[in-house]
TORGUTOR-86981 format. One record per atom (N, C-alpha, C): residue number from 1; x negated, y, z; atom name; residue in one letter. Coordinates in steps of 0.02 Angstrom, whole numbers, plus 50000, padded with zeros to 5 digits. Last residue first. Layout:
REM residues N
PT;pos;c1;c2;c3;site;code
PT;NUM;X;Y;Z;CA;A
...
This chain:
REM residues 125
PT;pos;c1;c2;c3;site;code
PT;125;49601;41663;60010;N;X
PT;125;49618;41734;59998;CA;X
PT;125;49607;41751;59925;C;X
PT;124;49651;41531;60114;N;X
PT;124;49622;41552;60050;CA;X
PT;124;49644;41624;60038;C;X
PT;123;49614;41458;60268;N;X
PT;123;49648;41513;60234;CA;X
PT;123;49612;41526;60168;C;X
PT;122;49649;41304;60352;N;X
PT;122;49603;41348;60317;CA;X
PT;122;49646;41401;60283;C;X
PT;121;49689;41233;60514;N;X
PT;121;49707;41255;60447;CA;X
PT;121;49650;41296;60418;C;X
PT;120;49656;41210;60644;N;X
PT;120;49676;41153;60605;CA;X
PT;120;49697;41169;60534;C;X
PT;119;49715;41362;60709;N;X
PT;119;49671;41304;60719;CA;X
PT;119;49699;41245;60680;C;X
PT;118;49776;41478;60582;N;X
PT;118;49781;41442;60647;CA;X
PT;118;49732;41384;60649;C;X
PT;117;49678;41601;60497;N;X
PT;117;49714;41537;60496;CA;X
PT;117;49719;41508;60566;C;X
PT;116;49693;41773;60456;N;X
PT;116;49666;41722;60502;CA;X
PT;116;49710;41659;60497;C;X
PT;115;49743;41879;60397;N;X
PT;115;49702;41836;60354;CA;X
PT;115;49670;41780;60395;C;X
PT;114;49904;41953;60420;N;X
PT;114;49843;41922;60445;CA;X
PT;114;49808;41879;60392;C;X
PT;113;49964;42095;60349;N;X
PT;113;49972;42022;60350;CA;X
PT;113;49905;41991;60367;C;X
PT;112;50014;42244;60433;N;X
PT;112;49962;42206;60397;CA;X
PT;112;49980;42132;60401;C;X
PT;111;50100;42300;60519;N;X
PT;111;50076;42343;60466;CA;X
PT;111;50026;42308;60420;C;X
PT;110;50243;42196;60568;N;X
PT;110;50177;42226;60577;CA;X
PT;110;50156;42264;60515;C;X
PT;109;50342;42094;60590;N;X
PT;109;50355;42165;60599;CA;X
PT;109;50291;42203;60615;C;X
PT;108;50348;41952;60591;N;X
PT;108;50345;41989;60528;CA;X
PT;108;50356;42064;60534;C;X
PT;107;50264;41833;60668;N;X
PT;107;50296;41895;60688;CA;X
PT;107;50292;41943;60628;C;X
PT;106;50276;41657;60665;N;X
PT;106;50258;41718;60629;CA;X
PT;106;50298;41777;60656;C;X
PT;105;50215;41497;60702;N;X
PT;105;50256;41553;60725;CA;X
PT;105;50230;41617;60693;C;X
PT;104;50223;41331;60648;N;X
PT;104;50187;41395;60646;CA;X
PT;104;50237;41450;60661;C;X
PT;103;50199;41164;60693;N;X
PT;103;50246;41220;60690;CA;X
PT;103;50202;41282;60687;C;X
PT;102;50131;41024;60597;N;X
PT;102;50129;41078;60648;CA;X
PT;102;50192;41119;60644;C;X
PT;101;50150;40918;60511;N;X
PT;101;50085;40924;60543;CA;X
PT;101;50083;40978;60597;C;X
PT;100;50253;40799;60435;N;X
PT;100;50250;40859;60477;CA;X
PT;100;50184;40860;60514;C;X
PT;99;50224;40747;60270;N;X
PT;99;50217;40730;60341;CA;X
PT;99;50213;40794;60382;C;X
PT;98;50222;40770;60134;N;X
PT;98;50285;40780;60169;CA;X
PT;98;50283;40761;60243;C;X
PT;97;50103;40769;60071;N;X
PT;97;50142;40707;60068;CA;X
PT;97;50209;40712;60105;C;X
PT;96;50045;40889;60101;N;X
PT;96;50069;40880;60032;CA;X
PT;96;50108;40815;60022;C;X
PT;95;50111;40922;60267;N;X
PT;95;50057;40912;60220;CA;X
PT;95;50087;40898;60151;C;X
PT;94;50215;41051;60338;N;X
PT;94;50206;40983;60313;CA;X
PT;94;50144;40980;60268;C;X
PT;93;50285;41140;60471;N;X
PT;93;50233;41138;60420;CA;X
PT;93;50219;41065;60403;C;X
PT;92;50425;41232;60517;N;X
PT;92;50394;41166;60516;CA;X
PT;92;50345;41167;60458;C;X
PT;91;50422;41396;60588;N;X
PT;91;50422;41352;60530;CA;X
PT;91;50396;41283;60547;C;X
PT;90;50499;41545;60652;N;X
PT;90;50459;41484;60660;CA;X
PT;90;50475;41433;60606;C;X
PT;89;50484;41717;60687;N;X
PT;89;50509;41664;60642;CA;X
PT;89;50466;41602;60654;C;X
PT;88;50528;41821;60818;N;X
PT;88;50475;41778;60791;CA;X
PT;88;50509;41725;60747;C;X
PT;87;50575;41990;60854;N;X
PT;87;50591;41921;60839;CA;X
PT;87;50532;41885;60806;C;X
PT;86;50464;42092;60958;N;X
PT;86;50512;42081;60904;CA;X
PT;86;50525;42006;60895;C;X
PT;85;50372;42083;61067;N;X
PT;85;50429;42130;61069;CA;X
PT;85;50483;42115;61017;C;X
PT;84;50310;41949;61160;N;X
PT;84;50312;41980;61094;CA;X
PT;84;50377;42020;61089;C;X
PT;83;50326;41889;61282;N;X
PT;83;50261;41919;61268;CA;X
PT;83;50261;41961;61204;C;X
PT;82;50446;41823;61280;N;X
PT;82;50439;41881;61324;CA;X
PT;82;50375;41920;61312;C;X
PT;81;50509;41787;61123;N;X
PT;81;50460;41768;61173;CA;X
PT;81;50448;41830;61215;C;X
PT;80;50643;41726;61019;N;X
PT;80;50610;41779;61058;CA;X
PT;80;50558;41746;61104;C;X
PT;79;50666;41668;60849;N;X
PT;79;50668;41661;60922;CA;X
PT;79;50636;41721;60954;C;X
PT;78;50737;41596;60701;N;X
PT;78;50703;41650;60737;CA;X
PT;78;50712;41639;60811;C;X
PT;77;50704;41447;60603;N;X
PT;77;50746;41501;60629;CA;X
PT;77;50704;41555;60660;C;X
PT;76;50637;41362;60516;N;X
PT;76;50683;41334;60564;CA;X
PT;76;50730;41387;60591;C;X
PT;75;50580;41345;60352;N;X
PT;75;50597;41392;60405;CA;X
PT;75;50649;41360;60451;C;X
PT;74;50458;41239;60301;N;X
PT;74;50530;41244;60307;CA;X
PT;74;50544;41291;60366;C;X
PT;73;50322;41208;60186;N;X
PT;73;50352;41234;60248;CA;X
PT;73;50427;41239;60242;C;X
PT;72;50169;41130;60138;N;X
PT;72;50239;41145;60124;CA;X
PT;72;50269;41169;60189;C;X
PT;71;49999;41170;60089;N;X
PT;71;50051;41147;60136;CA;X
PT;71;50119;41160;60107;C;X
PT;70;49862;41112;59987;N;X
PT;70;49916;41159;60004;CA;X
PT;70;49965;41127;60053;C;X
PT;69;49703;41051;60049;N;X
PT;69;49766;41039;60014;CA;X
PT;69;49819;41091;60035;C;X
PT;68;49584;41057;60120;N;X
PT;68;49595;41104;60065;CA;X
PT;68;49660;41095;60027;C;X
PT;67;49569;40982;60232;N;X
PT;67;49537;40956;60171;CA;X
PT;67;49554;40998;60109;C;X
PT;66;49645;41053;60326;N;X
PT;66;49571;41053;60331;CA;X
PT;66;49535;41026;60269;C;X
PT;65;49771;41134;60223;N;X
PT;65;49750;41084;60272;CA;X
PT;65;49674;41085;60276;C;X
PT;64;49798;41310;60201;N;X
PT;64;49779;41245;60176;CA;X
PT;64;49764;41198;60234;C;X
PT;63;49888;41461;60166;N;X
PT;63;49862;41410;60213;CA;X
PT;63;49849;41344;60178;C;X
PT;62;49950;41542;60077;N;X
PT;62;49876;41545;60080;CA;X
PT;62;49847;41491;60125;C;X
PT;61;50084;41527;60099;N;X
PT;61;50058;41504;60036;CA;X
PT;61;49982;41504;60033;C;X
PT;60;50101;41595;60218;N;X
PT;60;50104;41522;60219;CA;X
PT;60;50075;41493;60155;C;X
PT;59;50092;41729;60167;N;X
PT;59;50045;41703;60217;CA;X
PT;59;50043;41627;60215;C;X
PT;58;50203;41730;60080;N;X
PT;58;50136;41745;60055;CA;X
PT;58;50084;41716;60103;C;X
PT;57;50308;41706;60168;N;X
PT;57;50292;41656;60117;CA;X
PT;57;50223;41667;60087;C;X
PT;56;50302;41826;60242;N;X
PT;56;50295;41761;60276;CA;X
PT;56;50275;41708;60226;C;X
PT;55;50331;41937;60167;N;X
PT;55;50262;41914;60166;CA;X
PT;55;50251;41851;60208;C;X
PT;54;50466;41967;60194;N;X
PT;54;50448;41936;60129;CA;X
PT;54;50376;41911;60126;C;X
PT;53;50456;42027;60326;N;X
PT;53;50481;41958;60317;CA;X
PT;53;50462;41929;60249;C;X
PT;52;50309;42125;60357;N;X
PT;52;50376;42115;60330;CA;X
PT;52;50393;42043;60316;C;X
PT;51;50158;42080;60375;N;X
PT;51;50190;42142;60353;CA;X
PT;51;50256;42128;60318;C;X
PT;50;50126;41982;60521;N;X
PT;50;50137;41985;60449;CA;X
PT;50;50174;42051;60433;C;X
PT;49;50035;41895;60645;N;X
PT;49;50065;41958;60623;CA;X
PT;49;50068;41961;60547;C;X
PT;48;50077;41741;60715;N;X
PT;48;50038;41772;60662;CA;X
PT;48;50072;41839;60644;C;X
PT;47;50104;41736;60895;N;X
PT;47;50122;41725;60825;CA;X
PT;47;50075;41762;60777;C;X
PT;46;50091;41690;61035;N;X
PT;46;50036;41717;60995;CA;X
PT;46;50050;41706;60920;C;X
PT;45;50198;41631;61092;N;X
PT;45;50168;41686;61130;CA;X
PT;45;50109;41718;61093;C;X
PT;44;50226;41521;61014;N;X
PT;44;50268;41581;61005;CA;X
PT;44;50241;41641;61043;C;X
PT;43;50083;41445;60943;N;X
PT;43;50126;41456;61001;CA;X
PT;43;50164;41520;60991;C;X
PT;42;50009;41446;60830;N;X
PT;42;50037;41382;60849;CA;X
PT;42;50082;41386;60910;C;X
PT;41;49954;41573;60812;N;X
PT;41;49998;41545;60760;CA;X
PT;41;50034;41482;60779;C;X
PT;40;49830;41542;60931;N;X
PT;40;49852;41584;60875;CA;X
PT;40;49893;41546;60825;C;X
PT;39;49876;41486;61088;N;X
PT;39;49843;41466;61025;CA;X
PT;39;49872;41505;60966;C;X
PT;38;49886;41620;61210;N;X
PT;38;49899;41553;61183;CA;X
PT;38;49864;41543;61117;C;X
PT;37;49947;41789;61195;N;X
PT;37;49912;41736;61232;CA;X
PT;37;49930;41668;61202;C;X
PT;36;49921;41960;61145;N;X
PT;36;49954;41894;61136;CA;X
PT;36;49913;41841;61172;C;X
PT;35;49851;42078;61153;N;X
PT;35;49885;42054;61213;CA;X
PT;35;49921;41988;61205;C;X
PT;34;49876;42120;60985;N;X
PT;34;49843;42137;61048;CA;X
PT;34;49884;42112;61107;C;X
PT;33;49884;41999;60864;N;X
PT;33;49924;42046;60903;CA;X
PT;33;49890;42057;60970;C;X
PT;32;49767;41991;60726;N;X
PT;32;49800;41963;60785;CA;X
PT;32;49838;42018;60822;C;X
PT;31;49713;42062;60622;N;X
PT;31;49734;41993;60609;CA;X
PT;31;49768;41959;60668;C;X
PT;30;49780;42233;60623;N;X
PT;30;49727;42182;60630;CA;X
PT;30;49756;42112;60619;C;X
PT;29;49873;42325;60636;N;X
PT;29;49840;42324;60570;CA;X
PT;29;49783;42273;60571;C;X
PT;28;50029;42299;60723;N;X
PT;28;49956;42299;60717;CA;X
PT;28;49934;42302;60645;C;X
PT;27;50154;42336;60838;N;X
PT;27;50136;42334;60767;CA;X
PT;27;50060;42343;60760;C;X
PT;26;50205;42345;60963;N;X
PT;26;50147;42301;60955;CA;X
PT;26;50123;42298;60883;C;X
PT;25;50318;42422;60956;N;X
PT;25;50261;42449;60993;CA;X
PT;25;50198;42406;60988;C;X
PT;24;50408;42447;60814;N;X
PT;24;50376;42393;60851;CA;X
PT;24;50316;42420;60889;C;X
PT;23;50457;42543;60731;N;X
PT;23;50478;42546;60802;CA;X
PT;23;50446;42491;60845;C;X
PT;22;50406;42508;60607;N;X
PT;22;50384;42571;60638;CA;X
PT;22;50403;42575;60712;C;X
PT;21;50479;42389;60585;N;X
PT;21;50406;42387;60590;CA;X
PT;21;50381;42449;60627;C;X
PT;20;50607;42441;60575;N;X
PT;20;50592;42391;60627;CA;X
PT;20;50517;42385;60638;C;X
PT;19;50593;42524;60465;N;X
PT;19;50609;42554;60530;CA;X
PT;19;50593;42505;60587;C;X
PT;18;50572;42426;60367;N;X
PT;18;50519;42474;60382;CA;X
PT;18;50531;42507;60449;C;X
PT;17;50698;42363;60368;N;X
PT;17;50638;42325;60386;CA;X
PT;17;50581;42372;60405;C;X
PT;16;50780;42471;60325;N;X
PT;16;50792;42438;60389;CA;X
PT;16;50730;42400;60414;C;X
PT;15;50725;42496;60199;N;X
PT;15;50719;42547;60251;CA;X
PT;15;50732;42517;60320;C;X
PT;14;50763;42380;60130;N;X
PT;14;50692;42395;60140;CA;X
PT;14;50682;42446;60196;C;X
PT;13;50901;42400;60131;N;X
PT;13;50873;42343;60166;CA;X
PT;13;50799;42354;60180;C;X
PT;12;50912;42517;60053;N;X
PT;12;50940;42515;60121;CA;X
PT;12;50909;42458;60162;C;X
PT;11;50855;42482;59928;N;X
PT;11;50825;42533;59971;CA;X
PT;11;50848;42529;60043;C;X
PT;10;50839;42309;59885;N;X
PT;10;50881;42369;59891;CA;X
PT;10;50851;42417;59943;C;X
PT;9;50669;42266;59837;N;X
PT;9;50734;42252;59868;CA;X
PT;9;50775;42316;59872;C;X
PT;8;50545;42300;59789;N;X
PT;8;50579;42243;59758;CA;X
PT;8;50649;42230;59785;C;X
PT;7;50476;42394;59858;N;X
PT;7;50504;42414;59793;CA;X
PT;7;50545;42359;59760;C;X
PT;6;50443;42319;59970;N;X
PT;6;50481;42381;59979;CA;X
PT;6;50513;42401;59913;C;X
PT;5;50359;42214;59937;N;X
PT;5;50430;42200;59946;CA;X
PT;5;50472;42263;59951;C;X
PT;4;50231;42179;59873;N;X
PT;4;50260;42246;59876;CA;X
PT;4;50336;42239;59881;C;X
PT;3;50135;42062;59965;N;X
PT;3;50191;42074;59921;CA;X
PT;3;50216;42145;59928;C;X
PT;2;49958;42066;59975;N;X
PT;2;50024;42071;60006;CA;X
PT;2;50076;42088;59953;C;X
PT;1;49848;41947;59904;N;X
PT;1;49875;42015;59903;CA;X
PT;1;49945;42015;59935;C;X
């Protein structure tokens, strides 16, 4: 379930995030961003669409390794990609033993949090 972050944070901050989502010409209600290119979630040119920054952790919390184990993650920062209109957050992804297994790119300015897993991962819902 998506996090109801709008009611959980100060009104002014929630309104800023909502305005950024509403002004995103690529904002989607689907599991992928229309026109994105490259490997889903694993390249900055095809980030995972997520409904608001607070749902980044919700999305990552649903991901599992191919053998069903939970992952751990560390946010590295934000970046731009000429293919994507808004900022993209990127994360180091680790297995349950702390071994780095991937980078995942997330675009948190959409109307829906994707239920699609990047290649090499499973999604629990």
